[in-house]
Every structure is written in C-alpha cells, then in structure tokens.
C-alpha positions in Angstrom: 162.6 124.8 146.9 160.9 125.4 143.7 162.6 127.5 141.2 159.7 129.9 140.7 160.0 133.8 140.2 157.0 134.7 142.3 157.5 138.3 141.4 157.3 137.6 137.7 154.3 135.2 138.2 152.4 138.1 139.8 153.5 140.6 137.0 152.2 138.1 134.5 148.9 137.8 136.0 148.6 141.7 136.3 149.4 142.0 132.7 146.6 139.6 132.0 144.2 141.5 134.1 145.3 145.0 132.8 145.5 144.1 129.1 142.9 141.4 128.6 140.4 141.2 131.5 139.4 144.8 132.1 136.6 145.8 129.7 135.8 149.3 128.3 132.7 149.7 130.5 134.6 148.5 133.8 135.8 150.5 136.6 139.5 149.6 136.0 140.6 150.1 139.6 137.7 148.0 141.0 138.2 145.4 138.5 141.9 145.0 139.4 141.1 144.3 143.1 138.3 141.9 142.2 140.5 140.0 139.7 143.4 140.0 141.8 141.4 138.3 144.5 140.1 135.7 142.0 143.5 134.9 140.4 145.3 134.8 143.8 142.4 132.5 145.2 142.7 130.0 142.4 146.5 130.0 142.3 148.4 126.7 143.0 150.6 128.6 145.3 147.5 129.2 147.5 145.5 126.0 147.1 148.3 123.3 147.4 149.8 123.4 150.9 153.2 122.3 149.7 153.4 125.3 147.2 152.1 127.6 149.8 154.9 126.7 152.2 157.3 127.1 149.3 156.0 130.6 148.6 156.3 131.5 152.3 159.9 130.5 152.2 160.5 133.1 149.6 158.4 135.9 151.3 160.0 138.4 153.5 159.5 137.4 157.3 158.0 140.9 157.9 155.4 140.3 155.3 154.5 136.9 156.7 154.4 138.4 160.4 152.2 141.3 159.3 149.7 139.0 157.3 149.5 136.4 160.1 148.9 139.2 162.6 146.0 140.3 160.4 144.6 136.9 160.2 145.0 136.2 163.9 143.2 139.6 164.5 140.2 138.1 162.8 139.8 135.9 165.9 139.8 132.6 164.2 142.4 129.9 164.8 143.7 128.0 161.9 146.1 125.2 161.5 149.6 125.2 160.1 148.7 124.4 156.6 145.6 126.6 156.4 147.6 129.5 157.8 150.3 129.0 155.1 147.6 129.0 152.4 145.9 132.2 153.9 149.2 134.0 154.2 150.1 132.9 150.5 146.7 134.2 149.3 147.0 137.6 150.9 150.5 138.2 149.8 150.0 137.1 146.2 146.9 139.0 146.1 148.7 142.1 147.2 151.5 141.6 144.8 149.2 141.1 141.8 147.2 144.1 142.8 150.3 146.2 143.1 151.7 145.3 139.8 148.3 145.7 138.1 147.7 149.3 139.6 151.3 150.2 138.4 150.5 149.1 134.9 147.2 150.8 134.9 149.0 154.1 135.9 151.6 153.7 133.4 149.2 152.9 130.5 147.1 156.1 131.4 150.1 158.3 131.3 
C-alpha cells in the first residue's frame, strides 16, 4: 500500500482552498463546497483505479459501506473499479470539505 497520509492530503487541499482560492466577493462556504468537489474530482486518488483502491484500503469500513449505500440508492449499477472511484471521490470530497470548513470557522474567530 502506498505511504500516503490521506488526512494530510485533504488538509493541504483545504488550506489551498481557504487561503488561496476563496476571493473577497465569494460566499466562502459555497466556494468550499464547489472547490472541494473540483479538487476531489481531479484527484489522482479518484481518477486512477489503483490509487482509488489504495485509498479505500485506508478508509474506515463504515465510511465505505455508507457511501456505497448512497451510490446504490441512486439506482445505477457500477463495476468494481468505478465503484472504488466513486467511493473515493465522495470520501475525499467530504474530508476536504470538513477540513476547509473547520479552517474557515477558525479563521473567522
């Protein structure tokens, strides 16, 4: 398994969003959600199946099961690799969003 600190990876992206990407005229919270989606969607841990499977190996099984259930609730069947990428996307997006919103709250205090 790759030696990747996924939590730090998400935190680094969150810092980039909060301290570089949010403009003075932006709604900060809305921008966090939009940019977390974009960063996760373009992440190598989502677009490359091998890396998506590595990320899933790191994720808590309850997180995987929850996200898998949400994907299946959408009614579409996806293959093994596509499912891994989708779960990776949602998990990474949520991690980035959580980190960025925490940074926003702390910077406003």
